[in-house]
N, CA and C of each residue as an Amber inpcrd file, in Angstrom:
protein
   219
  90.7670000  87.9730000 103.3150000  91.1700000  87.9890000 104.7180000
  91.6540000  86.5850000 105.0730000  92.7110000  86.5190000 105.8290000
  93.2090000  85.2250000 106.2860000  92.1500000  84.5610000 107.1620000
  92.1220000  83.2440000 107.1270000  91.1000000  82.5130000 107.8810000
  91.1570000  82.8480000 109.3670000  92.3560000  83.0050000 109.9230000
  92.4840000  83.3210000 111.3520000  91.7850000  84.6440000 111.6790000
  92.0180000  85.6610000 110.8670000  91.3870000  86.9600000 111.0880000
  89.8800000  86.8660000 110.8840000  89.4740000  86.1340000 109.8610000
  88.0530000  85.9530000 109.5860000  87.3640000  85.3010000 110.7820000
  87.9900000  84.2650000 111.3310000  87.4330000  83.5860000 112.5060000
  87.3870000  84.5160000 113.7140000  88.4290000  85.3220000 113.9080000
  88.4770000  86.2460000 115.0420000  87.3410000  87.2600000 114.9610000
  87.0970000  87.8120000 113.7750000  86.0000000  88.7730000 113.5820000
  84.6580000  88.0960000 113.8670000  84.4490000  86.9180000 113.3000000
  83.1890000  86.2040000 113.4980000  82.9540000  85.9090000 114.9830000
  83.9660000  85.3570000 115.6440000  83.8170000  84.9870000 117.0540000
  83.5910000  86.1940000 117.9500000  84.3370000  87.2740000 117.7160000
  84.1500000  88.4870000 118.5330000  82.7220000  89.0050000 118.3580000
  82.2860000  89.1430000 117.1310000  80.9510000  89.7040000 116.8760000
  79.8310000  88.8040000 117.3940000  80.0640000  87.5130000 117.4060000
  79.0820000  86.5830000 117.9590000  78.9660000  86.7530000 119.4780000
  80.0920000  86.9570000 120.1450000  80.1300000  86.9680000 121.6100000
  80.0020000  88.3390000 122.2550000  80.3940000  89.4070000 121.5460000
  80.4590000  90.7410000 122.1550000  79.8010000  91.7780000 121.2470000
  78.6660000  92.3040000 121.6550000  77.9910000  93.3150000 120.8300000
  78.6870000  94.6730000 120.9260000  78.3720000  95.5320000 119.9820000
  78.8290000  96.9160000 120.0480000  78.4190000  97.4880000 121.4000000
  79.3260000  98.2460000 122.0340000  79.0550000  98.8070000 123.3470000
  79.6350000  97.9860000 124.4920000  80.3250000  96.8900000 124.1560000
  80.9560000  96.0500000 125.1700000  82.1010000  96.8070000 125.8310000
  82.2010000  96.7350000 127.1560000  83.3260000  97.3340000 127.8880000
  84.5790000  96.5060000 127.5980000  85.6600000  97.2020000 127.2410000
  86.8950000  96.5270000 126.8590000  88.1100000  97.2270000 127.4660000
  89.2250000  96.5110000 127.4270000  90.5310000  97.0510000 127.7870000
  91.4230000  96.8760000 126.5660000  92.0990000  97.9590000 126.1600000
  92.9620000  97.9420000 124.9860000  94.4110000  98.1370000 125.4330000
  95.3070000  97.2790000 124.9670000  96.7350000  97.4610000 125.2010000
  97.2640000  98.3280000 124.0590000  97.6740000  99.5480000 124.3990000
  98.1280000 100.5010000 123.3880000  99.5720000 100.2220000 122.9760000
 100.0240000 100.9030000 121.9250000 101.3660000 100.6980000 121.3830000
 102.4620000 100.9470000 122.4160000 102.2340000 101.8900000 123.3390000
 103.2490000 102.2250000 124.3470000 103.1980000 101.3080000 125.5650000
 102.3140000 100.3020000 125.5450000 102.2090000  99.3610000 126.6490000
 101.2000000  99.7450000 127.7060000 100.6630000 100.9610000 127.6180000
  99.6410000 101.3790000 128.5810000  98.2990000 100.7640000 128.2030000
  97.3450000 100.8870000 129.1070000  96.0290000 100.3060000 128.8830000
  94.9670000 101.3940000 128.8480000  93.9870000 101.2030000 127.9770000
  92.8630000 102.1330000 127.8420000  91.5790000 101.3510000 128.0830000
  90.7420000 101.8910000 128.9640000  89.4300000 101.2900000 129.2240000
  88.3910000 102.0830000 128.4400000  87.5670000 101.4040000 127.6790000
  86.5340000 102.0490000 126.8800000  85.4590000 101.0450000 126.5160000
  84.6720000 101.3960000 125.5170000  83.6510000 100.4890000 124.9920000
  83.8010000 100.4310000 123.4820000  83.4000000  99.2960000 122.9220000
  83.4860000  99.1750000 121.4720000  82.4560000 100.1030000 120.8310000
  82.8440000 100.7090000 119.7260000  81.9140000 101.5890000 119.0110000
  81.6560000 101.1010000 117.5980000  81.9740000  99.8270000 117.3880000
  81.7020000  99.1840000 116.1070000  81.7660000  97.6820000 116.3320000
  81.2360000  96.9240000 115.3850000  81.5520000  95.4950000 115.4000000
  83.0100000  95.3330000 114.9550000  83.6040000  94.1820000 115.2040000
  84.9210000  93.8890000 114.6530000  84.7890000  93.8030000 113.1300000
  85.8170000  94.2610000 112.4390000  85.8040000  94.2860000 110.9740000
  87.1610000  93.8540000 110.4350000  87.2010000  93.6150000 109.1520000
  88.4570000  93.3690000 108.4550000  88.9770000  94.7090000 107.9290000
  90.1940000  95.0770000 108.3260000  90.8210000  96.2850000 107.7910000
  91.3280000  95.9970000 106.3800000  91.6930000  97.0540000 105.6490000
  92.2350000  96.8690000 104.3030000  93.4830000  95.9920000 104.3200000
  94.1890000  95.9910000 105.4520000  95.4020000  95.1800000 105.5950000
  95.0950000  93.6940000 105.7560000  93.8150000  93.3620000 106.0170000
  93.4320000  91.9850000 106.2530000  93.4290000  91.6110000 107.7230000
  93.7520000  92.5800000 108.5940000  93.7570000  92.3340000 110.0360000
  92.3610000  92.4890000 110.6180000  92.1100000  91.7540000 111.7070000
  90.8620000  91.9040000 112.4600000  91.0350000  93.1000000 113.3930000
  90.1330000  94.0820000 113.2950000  90.2550000  95.3200000 114.0650000
  88.9050000  95.7430000 114.6260000  88.9620000  96.7200000 115.5570000
  87.7350000  97.2440000 116.1450000  87.9650000  98.6870000 116.5810000
  86.9290000  99.4910000 116.5610000  86.9790000 100.8700000 117.0370000
  86.5340000 100.9020000 118.4900000  87.2170000 101.7170000 119.3030000
  86.9420000 101.8060000 120.7340000  86.7900000 103.2760000 121.1150000
  85.8220000 103.5670000 121.9940000  85.6080000 104.9390000 122.4380000
  86.8760000 105.4970000 123.0730000  87.1210000 106.7730000 122.8190000
  88.2640000 107.4590000 123.4120000  89.5680000 107.2680000 122.6730000
  89.5740000 106.5140000 121.5960000  90.7790000 106.2770000 120.8030000
  90.5170000 106.6610000 119.3540000  91.5400000 107.1970000 118.7170000
  91.4410000 107.5200000 117.2950000  91.8060000 106.2930000 116.4830000
  91.0680000 106.0450000 115.4380000  91.3500000 104.9130000 114.5810000
  90.9520000 103.6020000 115.2260000  91.3580000 102.5300000 114.5850000
  90.9960000 101.2200000 115.1010000  92.2040000 100.5470000 115.7320000
  91.9280000  99.4940000 116.4880000  92.9860000  98.7050000 117.1230000
  92.8510000  97.2450000 116.7160000  93.9900000  96.5840000 116.6280000
  93.9800000  95.1590000 116.3370000  93.1730000  94.4230000 117.3940000
  92.3550000  93.5300000 116.9770000  91.5270000  92.7620000 117.8980000
  92.3950000  91.9720000 118.8840000  93.6040000  91.6100000 118.4740000
  94.5240000  90.9030000 119.3690000  94.8950000  91.7370000 120.5960000
  94.7180000  93.0490000 120.5130000  95.0690000  93.9400000 121.6240000
  93.8580000  94.3460000 122.4610000  92.7060000  93.8240000 122.1310000
  91.4610000  94.2030000 122.8060000  90.9100000  92.9990000 123.5620000
  90.5540000  93.2260000 124.8220000  89.9580000  92.1670000 125.6470000
  88.6970000  92.6980000 126.2990000  87.6910000  91.8570000 126.4460000
  86.5010000  92.3080000 127.1680000  86.8910000  92.6240000 128.6160000
  86.3340000  93.7000000 129.1650000  86.6510000  94.0760000 130.5420000
  86.1310000  93.0360000 131.5180000  85.0370000  92.4070000 131.1770000
  84.4770000  91.3060000 131.9620000  84.3760000  90.1020000 131.0420000
  85.1470000  89.0650000 131.3170000  85.1080000  87.8900000 130.4340000
  83.6990000  87.3020000 130.3350000  83.4170000  86.7580000 129.1550000
  82.1190000  86.1310000 128.9170000  81.9800000  84.8650000 129.7650000
  80.8570000  84.7090000 130.3960000  80.5750000  83.5120000 131.1850000
  79.8260000  82.5380000 130.2970000  80.3430000  81.3180000 130.1370000
  79.6370000  80.3370000 129.2900000  78.2220000  80.0640000 129.7960000
  77.2960000  79.8680000 128.8730000  75.9010000  79.5950000 129.2570000
  75.7150000  78.1740000 129.7040000
């Protein structure tokens, strides 16, 4: 996995547990509100991806944002 993707997976999983409310930008430009149903993972392609409720398959982590941004401690 490329270092950028590896870092993205590590950082997402550190900050956002499974079940986090998220917004996904879909291929057609529309938005889907759901919750994560997995930790972020490396796909076979080497991309950082995550599974989200209400969607088939996984989405690139670059297209997924937490619905409520994390507040620094």
